[in-house]
Chimera marker file (.cmm) of the C-alpha trace (Angstrom):
<marker_set name="trace">
<marker id="1" x="20.609" y="20.216" z="-28.871" r="1" g="1" b="0" radius="0.5"/>
<marker id="2" x="17.485" y="19.650" z="-26.739" r="1" g="1" b="0" radius="0.5"/>
<marker id="3" x="17.800" y="16.716" z="-24.294" r="1" g="1" b="0" radius="0.5"/>
<marker id="4" x="14.122" y="15.839" z="-24.866" r="1" g="1" b="0" radius="0.5"/>
<marker id="5" x="14.936" y="14.747" z="-28.419" r="1" g="1" b="0" radius="0.5"/>
<marker id="6" x="16.784" y="11.779" z="-26.915" r="1" g="1" b="0" radius="0.5"/>
<marker id="7" x="14.311" y="10.978" z="-24.096" r="1" g="1" b="0" radius="0.5"/>
<marker id="8" x="13.826" y="7.240" z="-24.621" r="1" g="1" b="0" radius="0.5"/>
<marker id="9" x="17.410" y="6.460" z="-25.612" r="1" g="1" b="0" radius="0.5"/>
<marker id="10" x="18.703" y="8.514" z="-22.668" r="1" g="1" b="0" radius="0.5"/>
<marker id="11" x="16.525" y="6.420" z="-20.338" r="1" g="1" b="0" radius="0.5"/>
<marker id="12" x="17.857" y="3.150" z="-21.814" r="1" g="1" b="0" radius="0.5"/>
<marker id="13" x="21.468" y="4.329" z="-21.657" r="1" g="1" b="0" radius="0.5"/>
<marker id="14" x="21.038" y="5.420" z="-18.029" r="1" g="1" b="0" radius="0.5"/>
<marker id="15" x="19.659" y="1.990" z="-17.091" r="1" g="1" b="0" radius="0.5"/>
<marker id="16" x="22.516" y="0.292" z="-18.922" r="1" g="1" b="0" radius="0.5"/>
<marker id="17" x="25.113" y="2.434" z="-17.160" r="1" g="1" b="0" radius="0.5"/>
<marker id="18" x="23.518" y="1.854" z="-13.742" r="1" g="1" b="0" radius="0.5"/>
<marker id="19" x="23.357" y="-1.901" z="-14.393" r="1" g="1" b="0" radius="0.5"/>
<marker id="20" x="27.006" y="-1.912" z="-15.347" r="1" g="1" b="0" radius="0.5"/>
<marker id="21" x="28.051" y="0.122" z="-12.284" r="1" g="1" b="0" radius="0.5"/>
<marker id="22" x="25.980" y="-1.933" z="-9.862" r="1" g="1" b="0" radius="0.5"/>
<marker id="23" x="27.324" y="-5.162" z="-11.351" r="1" g="1" b="0" radius="0.5"/>
<marker id="24" x="30.915" y="-3.983" z="-11.000" r="1" g="1" b="0" radius="0.5"/>
<marker id="25" x="30.409" y="-2.904" z="-7.360" r="1" g="1" b="0" radius="0.5"/>
<marker id="26" x="28.410" y="-5.943" z="-6.276" r="1" g="1" b="0" radius="0.5"/>
<marker id="27" x="30.497" y="-6.421" z="-3.148" r="1" g="1" b="0" radius="0.5"/>
<marker id="28" x="29.352" y="-2.965" z="-1.886" r="1" g="1" b="0" radius="0.5"/>
<marker id="29" x="25.654" y="-3.803" z="-2.283" r="1" g="1" b="0" radius="0.5"/>
<marker id="30" x="25.594" y="-5.836" z="0.927" r="1" g="1" b="0" radius="0.5"/>
<marker id="31" x="22.627" y="-8.228" z="0.924" r="1" g="1" b="0" radius="0.5"/>
<marker id="32" x="21.282" y="-6.697" z="-2.286" r="1" g="1" b="0" radius="0.5"/>
<marker id="33" x="21.990" y="-8.171" z="-5.711" r="1" g="1" b="0" radius="0.5"/>
<marker id="34" x="21.035" y="-7.447" z="-9.286" r="1" g="1" b="0" radius="0.5"/>
<marker id="35" x="18.229" y="-9.601" z="-10.618" r="1" g="1" b="0" radius="0.5"/>
<marker id="36" x="15.749" y="-9.636" z="-13.463" r="1" g="1" b="0" radius="0.5"/>
<marker id="37" x="16.635" y="-10.120" z="-17.125" r="1" g="1" b="0" radius="0.5"/>
<marker id="38" x="18.622" y="-7.065" z="-18.221" r="1" g="1" b="0" radius="0.5"/>
<marker id="39" x="18.395" y="-8.183" z="-21.888" r="1" g="1" b="0" radius="0.5"/>
<marker id="40" x="14.649" y="-7.649" z="-21.688" r="1" g="1" b="0" radius="0.5"/>
<marker id="41" x="14.414" y="-3.904" z="-22.413" r="1" g="1" b="0" radius="0.5"/>
<marker id="42" x="17.110" y="-3.026" z="-19.900" r="1" g="1" b="0" radius="0.5"/>
<marker id="43" x="15.280" y="-4.534" z="-16.919" r="1" g="1" b="0" radius="0.5"/>
<marker id="44" x="16.887" y="-3.295" z="-13.700" r="1" g="1" b="0" radius="0.5"/>
<marker id="45" x="15.866" y="-5.085" z="-10.511" r="1" g="1" b="0" radius="0.5"/>
<marker id="46" x="17.464" y="-5.393" z="-7.069" r="1" g="1" b="0" radius="0.5"/>
<marker id="47" x="16.568" y="-8.079" z="-4.567" r="1" g="1" b="0" radius="0.5"/>
<marker id="48" x="17.532" y="-9.232" z="-1.099" r="1" g="1" b="0" radius="0.5"/>
<marker id="49" x="15.994" y="-11.894" z="1.135" r="1" g="1" b="0" radius="0.5"/>
<marker id="50" x="12.921" y="-9.708" z="1.914" r="1" g="1" b="0" radius="0.5"/>
<marker id="51" x="12.248" y="-7.279" z="-0.928" r="1" g="1" b="0" radius="0.5"/>
<marker id="52" x="12.229" y="-7.103" z="-4.686" r="1" g="1" b="0" radius="0.5"/>
<marker id="53" x="12.577" y="-3.701" z="-6.304" r="1" g="1" b="0" radius="0.5"/>
<marker id="54" x="12.274" y="-2.552" z="-9.907" r="1" g="1" b="0" radius="0.5"/>
<marker id="55" x="14.024" y="0.646" z="-10.939" r="1" g="1" b="0" radius="0.5"/>
<marker id="56" x="11.817" y="2.610" z="-13.335" r="1" g="1" b="0" radius="0.5"/>
<marker id="57" x="11.895" y="6.068" z="-14.828" r="1" g="1" b="0" radius="0.5"/>
<marker id="58" x="9.299" y="8.554" z="-13.553" r="1" g="1" b="0" radius="0.5"/>
<marker id="59" x="8.486" y="11.697" z="-15.494" r="1" g="1" b="0" radius="0.5"/>
<marker id="60" x="7.366" y="13.935" z="-12.621" r="1" g="1" b="0" radius="0.5"/>
<marker id="61" x="7.524" y="13.992" z="-8.818" r="1" g="1" b="0" radius="0.5"/>
<marker id="62" x="4.034" y="12.510" z="-8.586" r="1" g="1" b="0" radius="0.5"/>
<marker id="63" x="4.262" y="10.042" z="-11.535" r="1" g="1" b="0" radius="0.5"/>
<marker id="64" x="4.136" y="6.285" z="-11.100" r="1" g="1" b="0" radius="0.5"/>
<marker id="65" x="4.240" y="4.343" z="-14.381" r="1" g="1" b="0" radius="0.5"/>
<marker id="66" x="1.151" y="2.237" z="-15.014" r="1" g="1" b="0" radius="0.5"/>
<marker id="67" x="1.756" y="-1.512" z="-15.217" r="1" g="1" b="0" radius="0.5"/>
<marker id="68" x="0.378" y="-1.861" z="-18.716" r="1" g="1" b="0" radius="0.5"/>
<marker id="69" x="-1.036" y="-5.125" z="-20.120" r="1" g="1" b="0" radius="0.5"/>
<marker id="70" x="1.906" y="-7.380" z="-19.154" r="1" g="1" b="0" radius="0.5"/>
<marker id="71" x="0.626" y="-10.078" z="-16.737" r="1" g="1" b="0" radius="0.5"/>
<marker id="72" x="3.924" y="-10.424" z="-14.855" r="1" g="1" b="0" radius="0.5"/>
<marker id="73" x="4.172" y="-6.655" z="-14.332" r="1" g="1" b="0" radius="0.5"/>
<marker id="74" x="0.522" y="-6.455" z="-13.252" r="1" g="1" b="0" radius="0.5"/>
<marker id="75" x="1.126" y="-9.223" z="-10.671" r="1" g="1" b="0" radius="0.5"/>
<marker id="76" x="4.205" y="-7.357" z="-9.370" r="1" g="1" b="0" radius="0.5"/>
<marker id="77" x="2.077" y="-4.208" z="-8.812" r="1" g="1" b="0" radius="0.5"/>
<marker id="78" x="-0.558" y="-6.026" z="-6.734" r="1" g="1" b="0" radius="0.5"/>
<marker id="79" x="0.778" y="-5.980" z="-3.167" r="1" g="1" b="0" radius="0.5"/>
<marker id="80" x="-1.692" y="-6.512" z="-0.356" r="1" g="1" b="0" radius="0.5"/>
<marker id="81" x="-2.541" y="-3.159" z="1.282" r="1" g="1" b="0" radius="0.5"/>
<marker id="82" x="-0.589" y="-2.251" z="4.419" r="1" g="1" b="0" radius="0.5"/>
<marker id="83" x="-3.867" y="-1.367" z="6.146" r="1" g="1" b="0" radius="0.5"/>
<marker id="84" x="-7.218" y="-3.082" z="6.145" r="1" g="1" b="0" radius="0.5"/>
<marker id="85" x="-10.258" y="-1.139" z="7.323" r="1" g="1" b="0" radius="0.5"/>
<marker id="86" x="-7.937" y="1.622" z="8.541" r="1" g="1" b="0" radius="0.5"/>
<marker id="87" x="-5.876" y="-0.750" z="10.711" r="1" g="1" b="0" radius="0.5"/>
<marker id="88" x="-2.279" y="-1.875" z="9.978" r="1" g="1" b="0" radius="0.5"/>
<marker id="89" x="-2.030" y="-5.474" z="8.890" r="1" g="1" b="0" radius="0.5"/>
<marker id="90" x="1.409" y="-5.922" z="10.489" r="1" g="1" b="0" radius="0.5"/>
<marker id="91" x="2.556" y="-8.323" z="7.812" r="1" g="1" b="0" radius="0.5"/>
<marker id="92" x="6.083" y="-6.932" z="7.553" r="1" g="1" b="0" radius="0.5"/>
<marker id="93" x="7.805" y="-7.124" z="4.206" r="1" g="1" b="0" radius="0.5"/>
<marker id="94" x="5.825" y="-10.167" z="3.084" r="1" g="1" b="0" radius="0.5"/>
<marker id="95" x="4.485" y="-9.426" z="-0.361" r="1" g="1" b="0" radius="0.5"/>
<marker id="96" x="6.280" y="-6.072" z="-0.619" r="1" g="1" b="0" radius="0.5"/>
<marker id="97" x="7.373" y="-5.583" z="-4.197" r="1" g="1" b="0" radius="0.5"/>
<marker id="98" x="8.636" y="-2.015" z="-4.514" r="1" g="1" b="0" radius="0.5"/>
<marker id="99" x="9.315" y="0.410" z="-7.292" r="1" g="1" b="0" radius="0.5"/>
<marker id="100" x="12.252" y="2.750" z="-7.130" r="1" g="1" b="0" radius="0.5"/>
<marker id="101" x="11.425" y="5.610" z="-9.446" r="1" g="1" b="0" radius="0.5"/>
<marker id="102" x="14.194" y="7.834" z="-10.732" r="1" g="1" b="0" radius="0.5"/>
<marker id="103" x="14.264" y="11.055" z="-12.638" r="1" g="1" b="0" radius="0.5"/>
<marker id="104" x="16.680" y="13.895" z="-13.289" r="1" g="1" b="0" radius="0.5"/>
<marker id="105" x="15.733" y="17.333" z="-11.894" r="1" g="1" b="0" radius="0.5"/>
<marker id="106" x="16.179" y="20.684" z="-13.676" r="1" g="1" b="0" radius="0.5"/>
<marker id="107" x="19.707" y="21.040" z="-12.258" r="1" g="1" b="0" radius="0.5"/>
<marker id="108" x="20.738" y="17.602" z="-13.565" r="1" g="1" b="0" radius="0.5"/>
<marker id="109" x="20.693" y="15.843" z="-10.166" r="1" g="1" b="0" radius="0.5"/>
<marker id="110" x="19.152" y="12.396" z="-9.822" r="1" g="1" b="0" radius="0.5"/>
<marker id="111" x="16.077" y="12.056" z="-7.612" r="1" g="1" b="0" radius="0.5"/>
<marker id="112" x="14.746" y="8.736" z="-6.301" r="1" g="1" b="0" radius="0.5"/>
<marker id="113" x="11.415" y="7.682" z="-4.768" r="1" g="1" b="0" radius="0.5"/>
<marker id="114" x="10.263" y="4.385" z="-3.291" r="1" g="1" b="0" radius="0.5"/>
<marker id="115" x="6.684" y="3.417" z="-4.113" r="1" g="1" b="0" radius="0.5"/>
<marker id="116" x="4.609" y="0.403" z="-3.059" r="1" g="1" b="0" radius="0.5"/>
<marker id="117" x="1.732" y="-0.272" z="-5.390" r="1" g="1" b="0" radius="0.5"/>
<marker id="118" x="-1.491" y="-2.031" z="-4.342" r="1" g="1" b="0" radius="0.5"/>
<marker id="119" x="-3.230" y="-2.646" z="-7.643" r="1" g="1" b="0" radius="0.5"/>
<marker id="120" x="-3.222" y="-1.871" z="-11.343" r="1" g="1" b="0" radius="0.5"/>
<marker id="121" x="-4.520" y="1.116" z="-13.262" r="1" g="1" b="0" radius="0.5"/>
<marker id="122" x="-4.521" y="2.406" z="-16.764" r="1" g="1" b="0" radius="0.5"/>
<marker id="123" x="-2.190" y="5.136" z="-17.984" r="1" g="1" b="0" radius="0.5"/>
<marker id="124" x="-3.525" y="8.556" z="-16.958" r="1" g="1" b="0" radius="0.5"/>
<marker id="125" x="-5.795" y="7.157" z="-14.212" r="1" g="1" b="0" radius="0.5"/>
<marker id="126" x="-5.344" y="7.414" z="-10.435" r="1" g="1" b="0" radius="0.5"/>
<marker id="127" x="-2.325" y="5.444" z="-9.219" r="1" g="1" b="0" radius="0.5"/>
<marker id="128" x="-2.932" y="2.839" z="-6.516" r="1" g="1" b="0" radius="0.5"/>
<marker id="129" x="-0.151" y="3.154" z="-3.929" r="1" g="1" b="0" radius="0.5"/>
<marker id="130" x="-0.035" y="2.932" z="-0.154" r="1" g="1" b="0" radius="0.5"/>
<marker id="131" x="3.593" y="3.960" z="0.372" r="1" g="1" b="0" radius="0.5"/>
<marker id="132" x="5.443" y="6.756" z="-1.425" r="1" g="1" b="0" radius="0.5"/>
<marker id="133" x="8.561" y="8.487" z="-0.090" r="1" g="1" b="0" radius="0.5"/>
<marker id="134" x="11.728" y="10.071" z="-1.484" r="1" g="1" b="0" radius="0.5"/>
<marker id="135" x="15.125" y="8.479" z="-0.928" r="1" g="1" b="0" radius="0.5"/>
<marker id="136" x="17.600" y="10.828" z="0.685" r="1" g="1" b="0" radius="0.5"/>
<marker id="137" x="20.466" y="12.196" z="-1.360" r="1" g="1" b="0" radius="0.5"/>
<marker id="138" x="23.325" y="10.700" z="0.680" r="1" g="1" b="0" radius="0.5"/>
<marker id="139" x="24.206" y="8.216" z="3.404" r="1" g="1" b="0" radius="0.5"/>
<marker id="140" x="24.972" y="11.107" z="5.787" r="1" g="1" b="0" radius="0.5"/>
<marker id="141" x="21.463" y="12.509" z="5.225" r="1" g="1" b="0" radius="0.5"/>
<marker id="142" x="20.026" y="9.063" z="6.068" r="1" g="1" b="0" radius="0.5"/>
<marker id="143" x="22.283" y="8.812" z="9.147" r="1" g="1" b="0" radius="0.5"/>
<marker id="144" x="21.059" y="12.222" z="10.359" r="1" g="1" b="0" radius="0.5"/>
<marker id="145" x="17.410" y="11.265" z="9.908" r="1" g="1" b="0" radius="0.5"/>
<marker id="146" x="15.421" y="10.961" z="13.145" r="1" g="1" b="0" radius="0.5"/>
<marker id="147" x="11.806" y="10.497" z="14.082" r="1" g="1" b="0" radius="0.5"/>
<marker id="148" x="9.959" y="13.243" z="15.957" r="1" g="1" b="0" radius="0.5"/>
<marker id="149" x="6.533" y="12.114" z="17.189" r="1" g="1" b="0" radius="0.5"/>
<marker id="150" x="3.788" y="14.738" z="17.112" r="1" g="1" b="0" radius="0.5"/>
<marker id="151" x="0.409" y="14.682" z="18.764" r="1" g="1" b="0" radius="0.5"/>
<marker id="152" x="-1.240" y="17.229" z="16.484" r="1" g="1" b="0" radius="0.5"/>
<marker id="153" x="-4.032" y="15.741" z="14.484" r="1" g="1" b="0" radius="0.5"/>
<marker id="154" x="-4.115" y="12.631" z="16.676" r="1" g="1" b="0" radius="0.5"/>
<marker id="155" x="-7.527" y="12.218" z="18.179" r="1" g="1" b="0" radius="0.5"/>
<marker id="156" x="-8.319" y="9.354" z="20.506" r="1" g="1" b="0" radius="0.5"/>
<marker id="157" x="-11.769" y="9.398" z="22.042" r="1" g="1" b="0" radius="0.5"/>
<marker id="158" x="-12.176" y="7.488" z="25.280" r="1" g="1" b="0" radius="0.5"/>
<marker id="159" x="-15.510" y="7.492" z="27.061" r="1" g="1" b="0" radius="0.5"/>
<marker id="160" x="-15.656" y="9.405" z="30.375" r="1" g="1" b="0" radius="0.5"/>
<marker id="161" x="-17.576" y="6.612" z="32.035" r="1" g="1" b="0" radius="0.5"/>
<marker id="162" x="-18.988" y="3.380" z="30.815" r="1" g="1" b="0" radius="0.5"/>
<marker id="163" x="-21.721" y="1.711" z="32.854" r="1" g="1" b="0" radius="0.5"/>
<marker id="164" x="-21.825" y="-1.959" z="33.660" r="1" g="1" b="0" radius="0.5"/>
<marker id="165" x="-25.479" y="-2.999" z="33.410" r="1" g="1" b="0" radius="0.5"/>
<marker id="166" x="-24.977" y="-6.135" z="35.465" r="1" g="1" b="0" radius="0.5"/>
<marker id="167" x="-24.131" y="-4.519" z="38.813" r="1" g="1" b="0" radius="0.5"/>
<marker id="168" x="-24.812" y="-0.805" z="38.189" r="1" g="1" b="0" radius="0.5"/>
<marker id="169" x="-21.370" y="0.185" z="39.536" r="1" g="1" b="0" radius="0.5"/>
<marker id="170" x="-20.133" y="1.958" z="36.418" r="1" g="1" b="0" radius="0.5"/>
<marker id="171" x="-16.578" y="1.807" z="35.071" r="1" g="1" b="0" radius="0.5"/>
<marker id="172" x="-15.168" y="-0.366" z="32.333" r="1" g="1" b="0" radius="0.5"/>
<marker id="173" x="-16.490" y="-3.871" z="31.805" r="1" g="1" b="0" radius="0.5"/>
<marker id="174" x="-14.152" y="-6.812" z="31.370" r="1" g="1" b="0" radius="0.5"/>
<link id1="1" id2="2" r="1" g="1" b="0" radius="0.2"/>
<link id1="2" id2="3" r="1" g="1" b="0" radius="0.2"/>
<link id1="3" id2="4" r="1" g="1" b="0" radius="0.2"/>
<link id1="4" id2="5" r="1" g="1" b="0" radius="0.2"/>
<link id1="5" id2="6" r="1" g="1" b="0" radius="0.2"/>
<link id1="6" id2="7" r="1" g="1" b="0" radius="0.2"/>
<link id1="7" id2="8" r="1" g="1" b="0" radius="0.2"/>
<link id1="8" id2="9" r="1" g="1" b="0" radius="0.2"/>
<link id1="9" id2="10" r="1" g="1" b="0" radius="0.2"/>
<link id1="10" id2="11" r="1" g="1" b="0" radius="0.2"/>
<link id1="11" id2="12" r="1" g="1" b="0" radius="0.2"/>
<link id1="12" id2="13" r="1" g="1" b="0" radius="0.2"/>
<link id1="13" id2="14" r="1" g="1" b="0" radius="0.2"/>
<link id1="14" id2="15" r="1" g="1" b="0" radius="0.2"/>
<link id1="15" id2="16" r="1" g="1" b="0" radius="0.2"/>
<link id1="16" id2="17" r="1" g="1" b="0" radius="0.2"/>
<link id1="17" id2="18" r="1" g="1" b="0" radius="0.2"/>
<link id1="18" id2="19" r="1" g="1" b="0" radius="0.2"/>
<link id1="19" id2="20" r="1" g="1" b="0" radius="0.2"/>
<link id1="20" id2="21" r="1" g="1" b="0" radius="0.2"/>
<link id1="21" id2="22" r="1" g="1" b="0" radius="0.2"/>
<link id1="22" id2="23" r="1" g="1" b="0" radius="0.2"/>
<link id1="23" id2="24" r="1" g="1" b="0" radius="0.2"/>
<link id1="24" id2="25" r="1" g="1" b="0" radius="0.2"/>
<link id1="25" id2="26" r="1" g="1" b="0" radius="0.2"/>
<link id1="26" id2="27" r="1" g="1" b="0" radius="0.2"/>
<link id1="27" id2="28" r="1" g="1" b="0" radius="0.2"/>
<link id1="28" id2="29" r="1" g="1" b="0" radius="0.2"/>
<link id1="29" id2="30" r="1" g="1" b="0" radius="0.2"/>
<link id1="30" id2="31" r="1" g="1" b="0" radius="0.2"/>
<link id1="31" id2="32" r="1" g="1" b="0" radius="0.2"/>
<link id1="32" id2="33" r="1" g="1" b="0" radius="0.2"/>
<link id1="33" id2="34" r="1" g="1" b="0" radius="0.2"/>
<link id1="34" id2="35" r="1" g="1" b="0" radius="0.2"/>
<link id1="35" id2="36" r="1" g="1" b="0" radius="0.2"/>
<link id1="36" id2="37" r="1" g="1" b="0" radius="0.2"/>
<link id1="37" id2="38" r="1" g="1" b="0" radius="0.2"/>
<link id1="38" id2="39" r="1" g="1" b="0" radius="0.2"/>
<link id1="39" id2="40" r="1" g="1" b="0" radius="0.2"/>
<link id1="40" id2="41" r="1" g="1" b="0" radius="0.2"/>
<link id1="41" id2="42" r="1" g="1" b="0" radius="0.2"/>
<link id1="42" id2="43" r="1" g="1" b="0" radius="0.2"/>
<link id1="43" id2="44" r="1" g="1" b="0" radius="0.2"/>
<link id1="44" id2="45" r="1" g="1" b="0" radius="0.2"/>
<link id1="45" id2="46" r="1" g="1" b="0" radius="0.2"/>
<link id1="46" id2="47" r="1" g="1" b="0" radius="0.2"/>
<link id1="47" id2="48" r="1" g="1" b="0" radius="0.2"/>
<link id1="48" id2="49" r="1" g="1" b="0" radius="0.2"/>
<link id1="49" id2="50" r="1" g="1" b="0" radius="0.2"/>
<link id1="50" id2="51" r="1" g="1" b="0" radius="0.2"/>
<link id1="51" id2="52" r="1" g="1" b="0" radius="0.2"/>
<link id1="52" id2="53" r="1" g="1" b="0" radius="0.2"/>
<link id1="53" id2="54" r="1" g="1" b="0" radius="0.2"/>
<link id1="54" id2="55" r="1" g="1" b="0" radius="0.2"/>
<link id1="55" id2="56" r="1" g="1" b="0" radius="0.2"/>
<link id1="56" id2="57" r="1" g="1" b="0" radius="0.2"/>
<link id1="57" id2="58" r="1" g="1" b="0" radius="0.2"/>
<link id1="58" id2="59" r="1" g="1" b="0" radius="0.2"/>
<link id1="59" id2="60" r="1" g="1" b="0" radius="0.2"/>
<link id1="60" id2="61" r="1" g="1" b="0" radius="0.2"/>
<link id1="61" id2="62" r="1" g="1" b="0" radius="0.2"/>
<link id1="62" id2="63" r="1" g="1" b="0" radius="0.2"/>
<link id1="63" id2="64" r="1" g="1" b="0" radius="0.2"/>
<link id1="64" id2="65" r="1" g="1" b="0" radius="0.2"/>
<link id1="65" id2="66" r="1" g="1" b="0" radius="0.2"/>
<link id1="66" id2="67" r="1" g="1" b="0" radius="0.2"/>
<link id1="67" id2="68" r="1" g="1" b="0" radius="0.2"/>
<link id1="68" id2="69" r="1" g="1" b="0" radius="0.2"/>
<link id1="69" id2="70" r="1" g="1" b="0" radius="0.2"/>
<link id1="70" id2="71" r="1" g="1" b="0" radius="0.2"/>
<link id1="71" id2="72" r="1" g="1" b="0" radius="0.2"/>
<link id1="72" id2="73" r="1" g="1" b="0" radius="0.2"/>
<link id1="73" id2="74" r="1" g="1" b="0" radius="0.2"/>
<link id1="74" id2="75" r="1" g="1" b="0" radius="0.2"/>
<link id1="75" id2="76" r="1" g="1" b="0" radius="0.2"/>
<link id1="76" id2="77" r="1" g="1" b="0" radius="0.2"/>
<link id1="77" id2="78" r="1" g="1" b="0" radius="0.2"/>
<link id1="78" id2="79" r="1" g="1" b="0" radius="0.2"/>
<link id1="79" id2="80" r="1" g="1" b="0" radius="0.2"/>
<link id1="80" id2="81" r="1" g="1" b="0" radius="0.2"/>
<link id1="81" id2="82" r="1" g="1" b="0" radius="0.2"/>
<link id1="82" id2="83" r="1" g="1" b="0" radius="0.2"/>
<link id1="83" id2="84" r="1" g="1" b="0" radius="0.2"/>
<link id1="84" id2="85" r="1" g="1" b="0" radius="0.2"/>
<link id1="85" id2="86" r="1" g="1" b="0" radius="0.2"/>
<link id1="86" id2="87" r="1" g="1" b="0" radius="0.2"/>
<link id1="87" id2="88" r="1" g="1" b="0" radius="0.2"/>
<link id1="88" id2="89" r="1" g="1" b="0" radius="0.2"/>
<link id1="89" id2="90" r="1" g="1" b="0" radius="0.2"/>
<link id1="90" id2="91" r="1" g="1" b="0" radius="0.2"/>
<link id1="91" id2="92" r="1" g="1" b="0" radius="0.2"/>
<link id1="92" id2="93" r="1" g="1" b="0" radius="0.2"/>
<link id1="93" id2="94" r="1" g="1" b="0" radius="0.2"/>
<link id1="94" id2="95" r="1" g="1" b="0" radius="0.2"/>
<link id1="95" id2="96" r="1" g="1" b="0" radius="0.2"/>
<link id1="96" id2="97" r="1" g="1" b="0" radius="0.2"/>
<link id1="97" id2="98" r="1" g="1" b="0" radius="0.2"/>
<link id1="98" id2="99" r="1" g="1" b="0" radius="0.2"/>
<link id1="99" id2="100" r="1" g="1" b="0" radius="0.2"/>
<link id1="100" id2="101" r="1" g="1" b="0" radius="0.2"/>
<link id1="101" id2="102" r="1" g="1" b="0" radius="0.2"/>
<link id1="102" id2="103" r="1" g="1" b="0" radius="0.2"/>
<link id1="103" id2="104" r="1" g="1" b="0" radius="0.2"/>
<link id1="104" id2="105" r="1" g="1" b="0" radius="0.2"/>
<link id1="105" id2="106" r="1" g="1" b="0" radius="0.2"/>
<link id1="106" id2="107" r="1" g="1" b="0" radius="0.2"/>
<link id1="107" id2="108" r="1" g="1" b="0" radius="0.2"/>
<link id1="108" id2="109" r="1" g="1" b="0" radius="0.2"/>
<link id1="109" id2="110" r="1" g="1" b="0" radius="0.2"/>
<link id1="110" id2="111" r="1" g="1" b="0" radius="0.2"/>
<link id1="111" id2="112" r="1" g="1" b="0" radius="0.2"/>
<link id1="112" id2="113" r="1" g="1" b="0" radius="0.2"/>
<link id1="113" id2="114" r="1" g="1" b="0" radius="0.2"/>
<link id1="114" id2="115" r="1" g="1" b="0" radius="0.2"/>
<link id1="115" id2="116" r="1" g="1" b="0" radius="0.2"/>
<link id1="116" id2="117" r="1" g="1" b="0" radius="0.2"/>
<link id1="117" id2="118" r="1" g="1" b="0" radius="0.2"/>
<link id1="118" id2="119" r="1" g="1" b="0" radius="0.2"/>
<link id1="119" id2="120" r="1" g="1" b="0" radius="0.2"/>
<link id1="120" id2="121" r="1" g="1" b="0" radius="0.2"/>
<link id1="121" id2="122" r="1" g="1" b="0" radius="0.2"/>
<link id1="122" id2="123" r="1" g="1" b="0" radius="0.2"/>
<link id1="123" id2="124" r="1" g="1" b="0" radius="0.2"/>
<link id1="124" id2="125" r="1" g="1" b="0" radius="0.2"/>
<link id1="125" id2="126" r="1" g="1" b="0" radius="0.2"/>
<link id1="126" id2="127" r="1" g="1" b="0" radius="0.2"/>
<link id1="127" id2="128" r="1" g="1" b="0" radius="0.2"/>
<link id1="128" id2="129" r="1" g="1" b="0" radius="0.2"/>
<link id1="129" id2="130" r="1" g="1" b="0" radius="0.2"/>
<link id1="130" id2="131" r="1" g="1" b="0" radius="0.2"/>
<link id1="131" id2="132" r="1" g="1" b="0" radius="0.2"/>
<link id1="132" id2="133" r="1" g="1" b="0" radius="0.2"/>
<link id1="133" id2="134" r="1" g="1" b="0" radius="0.2"/>
<link id1="134" id2="135" r="1" g="1" b="0" radius="0.2"/>
<link id1="135" id2="136" r="1" g="1" b="0" radius="0.2"/>
<link id1="136" id2="137" r="1" g="1" b="0" radius="0.2"/>
<link id1="137" id2="138" r="1" g="1" b="0" radius="0.2"/>
<link id1="138" id2="139" r="1" g="1" b="0" radius="0.2"/>
<link id1="139" id2="140" r="1" g="1" b="0" radius="0.2"/>
<link id1="140" id2="141" r="1" g="1" b="0" radius="0.2"/>
<link id1="141" id2="142" r="1" g="1" b="0" radius="0.2"/>
<link id1="142" id2="143" r="1" g="1" b="0" radius="0.2"/>
<link id1="143" id2="144" r="1" g="1" b="0" radius="0.2"/>
<link id1="144" id2="145" r="1" g="1" b="0" radius="0.2"/>
<link id1="145" id2="146" r="1" g="1" b="0" radius="0.2"/>
<link id1="146" id2="147" r="1" g="1" b="0" radius="0.2"/>
<link id1="147" id2="148" r="1" g="1" b="0" radius="0.2"/>
<link id1="148" id2="149" r="1" g="1" b="0" radius="0.2"/>
<link id1="149" id2="150" r="1" g="1" b="0" radius="0.2"/>
<link id1="150" id2="151" r="1" g="1" b="0" radius="0.2"/>
<link id1="151" id2="152" r="1" g="1" b="0" radius="0.2"/>
<link id1="152" id2="153" r="1" g="1" b="0" radius="0.2"/>
<link id1="153" id2="154" r="1" g="1" b="0" radius="0.2"/>
<link id1="154" id2="155" r="1" g="1" b="0" radius="0.2"/>
<link id1="155" id2="156" r="1" g="1" b="0" radius="0.2"/>
<link id1="156" id2="157" r="1" g="1" b="0" radius="0.2"/>
<link id1="157" id2="158" r="1" g="1" b="0" radius="0.2"/>
<link id1="158" id2="159" r="1" g="1" b="0" radius="0.2"/>
<link id1="159" id2="160" r="1" g="1" b="0" radius="0.2"/>
<link id1="160" id2="161" r="1" g="1" b="0" radius="0.2"/>
<link id1="161" id2="162" r="1" g="1" b="0" radius="0.2"/>
<link id1="162" id2="163" r="1" g="1" b="0" radius="0.2"/>
<link id1="163" id2="164" r="1" g="1" b="0" radius="0.2"/>
<link id1="164" id2="165" r="1" g="1" b="0" radius="0.2"/>
<link id1="165" id2="166" r="1" g="1" b="0" radius="0.2"/>
<link id1="166" id2="167" r="1" g="1" b="0" radius="0.2"/>
<link id1="167" id2="168" r="1" g="1" b="0" radius="0.2"/>
<link id1="168" id2="169" r="1" g="1" b="0" radius="0.2"/>
<link id1="169" id2="170" r="1" g="1" b="0" radius="0.2"/>
<link id1="170" id2="171" r="1" g="1" b="0" radius="0.2"/>
<link id1="171" id2="172" r="1" g="1" b="0" radius="0.2"/>
<link id1="172" id2="173" r="1" g="1" b="0" radius="0.2"/>
<link id1="173" id2="174" r="1" g="1" b="0" radius="0.2"/>
</marker_set>
C-alpha cells in the first residue's frame, strides 16, 4: 500500500512516538526538556534556558510550514532579524525561537533542519527566514565538524590615502 495514503496519520504517529521516546530518555537530553502541550495536535517542543524549538514536519528540503492564522504561532515565528542594515545585531540567543523541521527521505532515513523565522507569510509565498541549516546525522559527524575560513568573495575596500583637510598632511583622521 502507498505510504502517501497515510500521510497525516503517519505524521501524527511519528510525533507521538518521538514524544514518548524523548520523555522516557529525559535524563539524556541534558539541559533540554519537553515542553508545549502535547495534547494539542501532538505539539512537540523542546526548550532549554536559551532556546525554544518546535518540531514540525517539512514536505521538501526547502519547505518551511507557514504559521497560519494562529496568533501564538505567528508570534513564535517573528524573531528579530540577526542582521540590521547588513550588520550583525550581536544579540545572541535572545528572541531565538527555532523550528526543527523533519522529513523522511526516499531511502527512509530521517532528515532534520534548523530554521529561524523572522516574520509571517501565507502558504505558498516566500518564507521569511534568516537561518537555515541541516542537522548532522550523528554525534560523530558533529564532533568531526570544523570551520575553514575562506577569503574568496570577501571584499574589503580601504582607501589608499585619505587627506586631512586641517593640516594637509594626508593619512587617516582621528
